[in-house]
C-alpha angles and dihedrals in degrees: 000000000000125000090253100069095051089049089065089065101027096054095057091037090060090047089053089048089052088055094048093048090046091053091047090050092050092050093087092048094247116091117172151053104038144067093304092054092047096046092049093047094045089052090050092047092051089049092052093048089052090055091069094078089040092057092046092048092048088052091052089055087069129071114267110264141133087261093056091047091049097049093046090049093048091046091051091048088054090047091053089050090052091049091051090050092053091043091053091049090052093048092047089049091053093046098046126081094197143007093269092054091046090052090049091051090049091050090051092052092046092049090069105101112261097010096106093050095040100045107020120021106026112008100060091045088063089063094051094043091046091051089054092048092048093048093048091046091049090050091049088050087050092240090118128030115257091247090059089063090048091051091049090053092049092045092052095045098049101070095055087059088055132330086229086080092060094105090055090045091053091050090050090053092047091053091045093054097039092096089061092053097045100041116107097229115085123248113235110254 
């Protein structure tokens, strides 16, 4: 089995783990900086990194075209923005001694022109929107069942309601991508 198939389950699993660790960290009323913040963010970062082969494989499910190349490129650009965001959160967590200092470090990073748009408000959204477009296109091309696209949409739309739903979102994405993992035909690497 190639590395690609397990990524379809591992990527959302690590995002669900991020959500679970985040909830556990918030349980004492103090979340960040500290071991709970770092563990959660490292889990999220691993999940995001594992989405790179997922995005590429979803793209390969579609016919070659300028449109496919564009949506895969935009989705990967959004993924990179999300990875930078998590990386910045981890670095700020390591550098800060308390929540106020972590917030100050975050404010300093965000004060650099373009950072907020590139890595927080616009950039990461390109990844999530692109993932929806790729899943819907794969369902239309009959490479994924229709319900997989629905579960991807639900999984992407839950966290903006509240990040506390991140574990459920991760499980939705795992279920959505399960047909890729358990089909007999290989996924192109």
